[in-house]
Structure formats: structure tokens, C-alpha cells
C-alpha positions, 0 to 999 in steps of 0.5 A: 618526103624525108620524114618517109625515108627516114621510116622505111630505113628504120624498118629495113634494118628491123628486118635484118637477123641480129649478129652479135660477135664477141670481141676480146681486145688487148689492153695497153699500159696506159689502158690499164692504169686508167681502169684501175683508178675508175675502180679505185674513184668508185670504191672512194664513192661508196666510202664517202658515202658511208662516212657521210651517213655515219657523220650525220648519224653522229651528230643527230645523237651527239646533239640528242645525248650529249651536253650542249656545251661540250658539243660547242666547245668541240666546234670552237676547238675545231674551229680556232684549230682550222685557219681563217679563209683569206679570200674574204677577210671581212666575212671571216673576221665577222663569222668568228666574232659572231660565233666566238668573241666573249662581248658579243653575247651582251651586244644587242643586233650584233650582227648589225653592229659588226656590219656597220662597223665593217664597212666604216672602216671600209670607208675611212681613208687619209685620202679622204675623209667626207666620204663616209657611211651613215646608219639610218638614224645618222643618215635622217639626221645627216639631211635634216642638219642640211634642210633645217627643218623640224617639228617645234616651237621656233627658239634657240637656247642655250645651256648656262650651269645648267639653266637654259636661256633662250638666245633667239625667237624667231620670227613667225614661230609658234614661240613668237605668237606663244610671246616667248622672249630672249633672255627668258629660261625654260623651266619645264616641259610636259611636266618634266623639269628642264634644268641640268637637262642637256640640249638634246634632251630638251629638244626631244621633249620639246619637239614633236607631232606638228599640231600637238602642243606642248606646256612649256613653264618659263622663268622671267624676272623671278616668275614662272609663268605657263602657256602652251604653245604648238608644235609645227613643222618649221625651217630655219636654213636663213635669216636676214634684217636691215641693218640701215636705210640701204644695207640689208643683212641675209645670213645664210645657215645651210645649203638645203632644199628652200634656201634658194625660195628663203633667200628670194623672199628676203630680198623681197622685203629689202628691195620693198625696203630700198636697200640697195647694197648687201652682207651675205653673211656665210659664216659657220655655213658647212655647206649642201647641195650643189642645186641650192647653191647655184639657185642662190647664185641665179639670184645675182649672176646673169643666167647661163653664167658659171658657178662652178667646173666639176671634174670626175676622175677620167677628167671630164669637166662638167659646168654648172650654170645660172638657170634663172634670170638674175633676180634683183641687182643688188651691190656692192655686196660684202661677203662674210666667212670664217674657218668653218665657211666651206664646200658649198658656201665656197662655191658661192663666195668663189663664183661671186667674188670671180664674176662681180666687180662689187664684191668684197670678202671679209673674215678668215680663211675658208675651210677648204673643201673642194669635193663633190659627194654623192648620197647612195642608200640602201633599203635599210634606210642607212647611207653611203655618201662618196666622193665622186668629183672635185669641183673648181671655180668658174676660173679654174681654182681648187680651193681644196685644203688651201680655202679663200682668203679674205680680201680683208682679214679681220678676226673675232675676239681671240676667246673665240679662237680658243680651246677651252679646257673642262675643269674638274668638279671640286677643283678651286684656283686662287691668287697665285695659281696657275691653270688653263682653266686661269686663261679661260676665265681671263679670256671670257672677263676681258670679253665681257667687259672686264679688267684684265692684266694676263692671259697666261693662266696665272691667277693675278690679284686684277684678275681676282678682283674682276672675277668678284666683280663678275659675281656680283654682277651675276649674283653668284657667292663673291669669292673671287676665286674661280670654282667650277660654278663660275667657270661654267657662268663665265663660259655660258654668258660669253656665249650668250653675249655673242648670240644676242647681240652683235656689239662685238662682232667686228667682222660684220662692223667691218663689213657695214663700214665698207658699204657705207663707205661706197 
């Protein structure tokens, strides 16, 4: 009905005669100005189009007929004459460096490098040193470091003045099955001599594809022994042993994906051996995943026990609790900590010490990291690890920048808290010399059991006599003087003794003493 009405009106309109009235209307002054402005704008548009075509042709002709260097210099001068856009300073600086920075010509993948540097600058701040940007390679290395997984043969080694000595052969690994021993010298791998190779270079040579063979030659008591060793995917997250009839020793290196399972396996072994007390070594454990520390805490605390509290920037509190039944009632427990015990390792220490009456903490004050980071990955494999929360103990204690004070403070030998100098090639110190390197020497001699009368950097006759004895014991030239070769050997033997024996571990000895007295 409506449609018919509209059609009829249109027909009637067409039947009417067309009438045109010509009207000349008076223009007010404001309208005259508006009309003039519209005319000028129209003329400006025409002019702009002409200039656009002109500069387009000029650019094409200039690029074709003039040398590139001339046009490039012209563009550079123009850009330098213009100010930088302060609305987006990061991209403005990046564009200038990409186009005009002299040293940029020598840098491969300049854009990627500048982007990474810009992001690193964004996350660097004095308030939070744990918010970090990782490249793809750094991100993979970071996760591998936490999980401690790799494809290799299962040895730890130490470089002593160009000689790489095996300090540990891990249980149930290709290295153990092949017959490698502590004290063996890594001499050659796949035809490459390993003397004077760095630890990182040796790792790259020995590690490889799972199932592949690395052909090793080792030096043992002046004999070179060849042995093929098959590479295998390994996880080195924990270690353990039975110290005596009733004390178990469990060391957790990190809190990675498999830490809970590894701890459980050692507790199984301890239970079968009749172990009733435990030394939990968290020294040099830098932390890891909170889910992992919750898994480990579940082995020692009843189900539903608080492990930590997490507080976000709005003040909201989330409590993480154990989710499994307590695995094994082992106690008492001594926890070993030091200045490198941090983050998740501190979480476990606080959770057990606050909720168990049979826990004793021995060592030195821990690192004090009380924040929680999350990882967000980019599509290229790089990642941003940033702080989202702080964590507190079940009782609400925040250890950040404070650390955990042990119940019994026990320090190791002074050599482990000393900052070593780097002795220069060609230097040599004799009796009556004074040098920081002489102080380093005295501390190493003292740790290794040689007589020392001074540790202040002065080279006494007694130090010289005992240095000559050290040189004799280890087959070095017996000069009684400190040269670079002797210096490196001293430092290396200090580290070797620590890694291969426990007779100088005063903290472990105190832990055994405490448990034996209970």
C-alpha cells in the first residue's frame, strides 16, 4: 500500500510543468570571504598537484642521471638539517643509525641488533635487575640452564693451566659406562686436541646428537687411552648419596621441570637404605620454577601446606600450597645455604623451616631474591622475562635484598670468599715482592695444606719455601718464585680439590655433626 502511494506521487510530479526562477541573492561580507577562500584552496590544490608531478620527475631523472653518491649526500644533508621526531624517539634514533651511522656498514643484521639493544635499554632499571630480555639463543640457554638438560656423555671437567681434568663422572651415564674416571685428562675429541681449549669450546665438541659417537682420547697416568662414547640426552638436576647408616645427602642444583621426580628417586634410595635424617644441600642453587619448588615441598610437608604467598601490584595475595600427600617422613633435616642460594631455593628453605620443628639451617646468609618473573616469548624465539609479583614466606616474611640468616653460621675456607686477580703473562714475583697475586698464592697454599705465615700480599721466605715444595709435588720447575704457570696451577688445584673431595667442606661437616648428635 505504501509502495503504491510513493509511485503515484512520482507520476504526478512528472506531469507538472517545469518552472525555473533565476534569483540573484545579495552576499554578505562573511560569505564573500568564504567564497574567496574556497577559490584560493582550489588553486592551491592544482598547484600542489603540479609540484608533486615535478618532484616525482626530478627524483626519477636525478636517480637516473646523477651519481648515487650525490643524491645520497643530498638526502643526508636534508635529513640532518631536520629535527628528530620526539613523538617516537626510539624509532627515530633507530632509523638514523640504520641510515647514517658510520659503523653500521660493518654490522650484519643491523636492524635486529639495534632492536635488541633498544629492548635491553627499556628493561634495564635500578629498581628491578631481574626483568630481562633474551635473544632466541639466550632464551634457549636460560631454560636449559634451569632444567640442566643436554645431550652429552655425563662428565664435569676443570681447566688447569691448559689441561682439562675430569672432576666428576655422573652415575648411569655413557661416561661411567665407558669407564671414564675422576682425574682423567681430556686429551682429544674427534681428532681435535683439547689442550688450551676453553670449557665452552670443549662442550661444543663433546656434545652433539643423541646416539652419535664421540671418539675420545684421555690421558691416564701418562698413558693415552682411546674410547668411543655414545652421546645421550641427560639431565643433571640433582645428586645424592648415603653418608652413613642413617644420614642421606640430597643436593638440588636448580628447580627445573624434573627436580621433583629426581628428589623422589633419591628419597626412595634413602628409604631402602634405612635413612632417617637428611642433609638438603641448596648451596649455589639459583632457583627456578615455582611449580617445581612446590613439587619438592610436597615431599616434606603435609598436603595443603602453604609453600609461599604471591602478591601482585594491586596487593592481591595468592597462596601456593602442596597438592600431594607427604611422601616420606624423613627428619630431622639440615638445609645448607650460601650467598648464592636464591629465589625458589629460598622459598623451599623458608617453607620447611617455618612449618617443621626439626629443620636446622647451616651456612652463610642467602642471596635474597623475593620476586617472581614470567616469560613471554616472541615469534622469533626471543623472550621477555619480567617481574609480576613478589613472594613472601608462609608467615609473611619477605627476604628480598635481605636473605635468610642461617641458624648456625659456618664459613668455608677464606679462599672461597676471595676475589682473585689475573696475573699478567711475563710477570714473576720473588721474595720481598708485594702484589695481590702473592696474596692469591698464599691463600691457595694454605687451603692445599702448605705452611703460610702471611696473607697480606707480601712474599716472605716461608711462602717461597712452601711454594717450592708445591712445585716439587706437582712436577713444576722448582724456583720458589711465582710465575703465571705456577699461579694457574695453584688456582686449578684449589678448585680441583674442592670439586673432588669433601674433607675441606666445613659446612657439610657441621651438618653431619648436628644430625649425628640428635
